[in-house]
C-alpha positions as CSV (number, residue, x, y, z in Angstrom):
1,X,-8.2,10.3,-14.9
2,X,-7.9,8.8,-11.4
3,X,-9.1,8.5,-7.9
4,X,-6.7,8.8,-5.0
5,X,-6.3,9.5,-1.3
6,X,-3.5,11.0,0.7
7,X,-3.4,10.3,4.5
8,X,-1.6,10.8,7.7
9,X,-1.5,8.6,10.9
10,X,-0.7,10.8,13.9
11,X,0.0,7.7,16.1
12,X,2.8,6.3,13.8
13,X,3.6,9.5,11.9
14,X,3.2,7.6,8.7
15,X,2.2,9.5,5.5
16,X,0.8,7.8,2.5
17,X,-0.9,7.9,-0.9
18,X,-3.1,5.3,-2.6
19,X,-4.3,5.6,-6.2
20,X,-6.2,3.7,-8.8
21,X,-6.9,4.5,-12.4
22,X,-7.8,3.2,-15.9
23,X,-4.3,4.2,-16.9
24,X,-1.0,2.3,-17.2
25,X,1.2,2.5,-14.1
26,X,-0.6,5.4,-12.3
27,X,1.8,4.8,-9.4
28,X,4.6,6.1,-11.5
29,X,3.0,9.6,-11.8
30,X,0.5,10.3,-9.0
31,X,2.0,9.6,-5.5
32,X,4.7,11.6,-3.8
33,X,5.6,11.5,-0.1
34,X,8.4,12.3,2.3
35,X,8.6,11.3,5.9
36,X,8.2,14.2,8.3
37,X,7.1,16.5,5.5
38,X,3.9,15.4,3.7
39,X,2.3,13.6,0.8
40,X,0.9,14.8,-2.5
41,X,-1.3,13.2,-5.2
42,X,-1.1,14.9,-8.5
43,X,-3.6,13.8,-11.2
44,X,-6.1,14.6,-14.0
45,X,-3.8,15.9,-16.7
46,X,-0.8,15.2,-14.3
47,X,1.7,18.0,-13.7
48,X,4.7,15.9,-12.4
49,X,6.2,19.0,-10.9
50,X,3.4,19.2,-8.3
51,X,4.8,16.3,-6.4
52,X,8.4,17.3,-5.7
53,X,7.6,21.0,-5.7
54,X,4.7,20.5,-3.2
55,X,7.0,18.5,-0.9
56,X,9.7,21.2,-1.1
57,X,7.2,23.9,-0.3
58,X,6.0,22.0,2.8
59,X,9.6,21.5,3.8
60,X,10.1,25.2,3.6
61,X,7.3,25.7,6.1
62,X,4.4,26.7,3.8
63,X,1.0,25.6,4.9
64,X,-1.1,23.3,2.8
65,X,-3.3,26.1,1.4
66,X,-0.2,28.1,0.4
67,X,1.2,25.0,-1.2
68,X,-1.8,24.5,-3.4
69,X,-1.9,28.2,-4.4
70,X,1.8,28.3,-5.2
71,X,1.5,25.1,-7.3
72,X,-1.3,26.3,-9.5
73,X,-0.7,30.1,-9.8
74,X,1.9,29.8,-12.5
75,X,0.4,26.7,-14.2
76,X,-1.2,27.7,-17.5
77,X,-3.1,24.4,-17.5
78,X,-4.3,24.6,-13.9
79,X,-7.9,24.2,-14.8
80,X,-7.1,20.7,-16.0
81,X,-5.2,19.7,-12.8
82,X,-6.2,18.0,-9.6
83,X,-4.1,17.7,-6.5
84,X,-4.5,16.6,-2.9
85,X,-2.0,17.5,-0.1
86,X,-1.5,16.4,3.5
87,X,1.3,17.7,5.7
88,X,3.1,16.0,8.7
89,X,0.6,17.4,11.1
90,X,-2.5,16.0,9.2
91,X,-3.5,19.4,7.7
92,X,-5.0,18.9,4.2
93,X,-6.0,20.8,1.1
94,X,-7.4,19.8,-2.4
95,X,-7.8,21.5,-5.7
96,X,-9.9,20.5,-8.7
97,X,-9.6,22.6,-11.9
98,X,-12.9,23.7,-13.4
99,X,-12.1,21.9,-16.7
100,X,-11.5,18.5,-15.2
101,X,-13.7,15.9,-16.8
102,X,-17.0,15.0,-15.0
103,X,-17.4,13.7,-12.4
104,X,-14.6,15.5,-10.7
105,X,-14.2,16.7,-7.1
106,X,-12.9,15.8,-3.7
107,X,-13.2,16.0,0.0
108,X,-10.7,16.7,2.7
109,X,-10.6,16.6,6.5
110,X,-8.1,16.2,9.3
111,X,-5.5,13.6,8.2
112,X,-6.9,12.9,4.7
113,X,-7.6,14.4,1.3
114,X,-9.6,12.4,-1.3
115,X,-10.0,13.3,-4.9
116,X,-11.1,11.9,-8.3
117,X,-12.0,12.7,-11.8
118,X,-13.8,11.0,-14.7
119,X,-15.6,9.1,-11.9
120,X,-18.8,7.1,-12.5
121,X,-20.8,9.3,-10.0
122,X,-20.6,11.6,-7.0
123,X,-20.8,8.7,-4.4
124,X,-17.2,7.5,-5.1
125,X,-15.4,10.0,-2.9
126,X,-17.8,9.8,0.1
127,X,-17.5,6.0,0.0
128,X,-13.7,6.4,0.1
129,X,-13.8,8.9,3.0
130,X,-16.1,6.7,5.0
131,X,-13.8,3.6,4.6
132,X,-10.7,5.6,5.5
133,X,-12.3,7.0,8.7
134,X,-12.9,3.5,10.1
135,X,-10.2,3.2,12.8
136,X,-8.4,0.2,14.2
137,X,-6.1,-0.6,11.3
138,X,-2.7,0.7,10.1
139,X,-2.6,3.6,7.6
140,X,-1.7,1.4,4.6
141,X,-4.7,-0.9,5.1
142,X,-7.1,2.1,5.5
143,X,-5.8,3.7,2.3
144,X,-6.2,0.5,0.3
145,X,-9.7,-0.1,1.7
146,X,-10.6,3.4,0.7
147,X,-9.6,2.6,-2.9
148,X,-11.7,-0.6,-2.7
149,X,-14.7,1.3,-1.4
150,X,-14.3,3.8,-4.2
151,X,-14.2,1.1,-6.8
152,X,-17.3,-0.6,-5.3
153,X,-19.1,2.7,-5.5
154,X,-18.4,3.0,-9.2
155,X,-14.7,4.1,-9.5
156,X,-13.2,5.3,-12.7
157,X,-15.9,5.4,-15.3
158,X,-13.5,4.1,-18.0
159,X,-12.7,0.9,-16.1
160,X,-9.7,-0.5,-14.2
161,X,-6.0,-0.9,-15.0
162,X,-3.5,0.1,-12.3
163,X,-3.2,0.9,-8.6
164,X,-0.4,1.8,-6.2
165,X,0.4,2.4,-2.5
166,X,3.2,4.5,-1.1
167,X,3.7,4.9,2.7
168,X,6.6,6.6,4.2
169,X,8.0,7.0,7.8
170,X,11.4,7.8,9.2
171,X,13.8,5.0,8.6
172,X,10.9,2.8,7.6
173,X,12.5,1.4,4.4
174,X,14.3,-1.9,4.1
175,X,17.1,-2.1,6.8
176,X,16.2,1.5,7.7
177,X,18.0,2.8,4.7
178,X,15.3,5.3,3.6
179,X,11.8,6.4,4.4
180,X,9.9,4.2,1.9
181,X,8.1,1.9,4.3
182,X,5.7,0.5,1.8
183,X,6.0,1.0,-2.0
184,X,3.8,-1.2,-4.0
185,X,2.4,-1.0,-7.6
186,X,0.1,-2.9,-9.9
187,X,0.8,-1.4,-13.3
188,X,-1.5,-3.4,-15.6
189,X,-4.1,-5.8,-14.3
190,X,-7.8,-6.6,-14.7
191,X,-8.3,-6.2,-10.9
192,X,-5.5,-3.9,-9.7
193,X,-6.9,-2.9,-6.3
194,X,-7.5,-6.5,-5.3
195,X,-4.0,-7.3,-6.5
196,X,-2.6,-4.4,-4.5
197,X,-4.4,-5.6,-1.4
198,X,-2.7,-9.0,-1.9
199,X,0.7,-7.3,-2.3
200,X,0.1,-5.5,1.0
201,X,-0.8,-8.8,2.6
202,X,2.5,-10.2,1.4
203,X,4.5,-7.1,2.5
204,X,3.1,-7.6,6.0
205,X,3.9,-11.3,5.9
206,X,7.5,-10.8,4.9
207,X,8.4,-7.7,6.8
208,X,6.3,-7.1,9.8
209,X,7.8,-8.1,13.2
210,X,7.1,-11.6,14.5
211,X,4.5,-11.9,17.2
212,X,6.0,-14.0,20.0
213,X,2.6,-15.6,20.5
214,X,2.8,-17.0,17.0
215,X,5.9,-19.0,17.5
216,X,5.2,-22.7,17.4
217,X,7.3,-25.7,18.6
218,X,7.8,-28.1,15.7
219,X,6.7,-31.5,17.1
220,X,4.2,-34.3,16.7
221,X,1.3,-33.5,14.3
222,X,2.8,-30.2,13.2
223,X,6.2,-31.9,12.4
224,X,4.5,-34.6,10.4
225,X,2.5,-32.1,8.4
226,X,5.6,-30.0,7.6
227,X,7.5,-33.1,6.5
228,X,4.6,-34.0,4.2
229,X,4.6,-30.5,2.8
230,X,8.3,-30.5,2.2
231,X,8.0,-33.8,0.3
232,X,5.3,-32.4,-1.9
233,X,7.3,-29.3,-2.5
234,X,10.3,-31.4,-3.4
235,X,12.6,-30.1,-0.6
236,X,13.1,-33.7,0.7
237,X,12.7,-36.9,-1.2
238,X,10.5,-38.8,1.3
239,X,9.1,-38.7,4.9
240,X,11.8,-40.9,6.4
241,X,14.4,-38.3,7.2
242,X,16.3,-37.4,10.4
243,X,15.9,-34.1,12.2
244,X,19.0,-32.6,10.7
245,X,17.8,-33.1,7.1
246,X,14.3,-32.0,8.0
247,X,15.2,-28.8,9.7
248,X,17.7,-28.0,7.0
249,X,15.0,-28.4,4.4
250,X,12.6,-26.3,6.4
251,X,15.2,-23.6,6.7
252,X,15.9,-23.7,3.0
253,X,12.2,-23.4,2.2
254,X,11.9,-20.3,4.4
255,X,14.9,-18.6,2.9
256,X,13.8,-19.3,-0.7
257,X,10.4,-18.0,0.1
258,X,11.9,-14.7,1.5
259,X,11.0,-15.4,5.2
260,X,14.3,-14.2,6.5
261,X,12.5,-12.0,9.0
262,X,10.4,-14.9,10.3
263,X,13.0,-17.7,10.6
264,X,13.1,-19.0,14.2
265,X,15.8,-21.1,15.9
266,X,15.8,-24.8,14.9
267,X,12.8,-26.6,16.3
268,X,10.4,-23.6,16.1
269,X,8.4,-21.9,13.3
270,X,6.2,-18.9,12.9
271,X,2.5,-19.8,12.6
272,X,2.2,-17.4,9.7
273,X,4.8,-19.4,7.7
274,X,2.8,-22.6,8.4
275,X,-0.4,-20.8,7.1
276,X,1.6,-19.8,4.0
277,X,2.6,-23.4,3.5
278,X,-1.0,-24.5,3.9
279,X,-2.1,-22.2,1.1
280,X,0.8,-23.1,-1.1
281,X,0.0,-26.8,-0.8
282,X,-3.6,-26.2,-1.7
283,X,-2.4,-24.5,-4.9
284,X,0.0,-27.4,-5.7
285,X,-2.9,-29.8,-5.3
């Protein structure tokens, strides 16, 4: 009872899955991925074995068509299953059981496989595919935009509840400890895809490398603005502070807001942090 897309980016070697559904925490059941191996979306009447078993089969060298066949051949309820697979070369395959609830189906091509069931109409999948194929953005953004396009085309006929995004790449996780580059979930929300897109924005804000062109020197008007912000946010009591107090407060703000990856040497600030403060102050007002 879901629509999803699995994808591969040959330039970054990232693999990913994005999913949305009128179902609580679809991200806990649908997406599976392993860097250098592949990605699997298992849905409809979910068979949770399809994810780990599909990845294991790809790791053993099975091609995507063999993976699908081996997954379903011993499954007595295969006619109620739906699955999409992509390997680490961008090869894809999909399967939709004949008893999946209408509208059910999918489309696959190089680097993507898109599938859905209980959809409003047969335009949902083509809309997702079209959005995914637009180049120029990272895999994660293209996957989420595919979900949004599917939703705009009608989406799940029962409504909206959850969405999730999983993207893996070698040593892509926090501190390079694992391959979970992006792992975001919206488990229960009125607009889960929009919330997921916002979470992706925050992920990029917190964890993507700083662009040297975005580093600003804190002086004159910018300094006055930041002091005013810090007063409003109660990091300092008033605007009449010396540089030591000001820069210490600015440092505290950035650390409390989880900007460790964007903190600059004293006297400088990342433009994206300033923009974040701009938005935060607007909410405070």
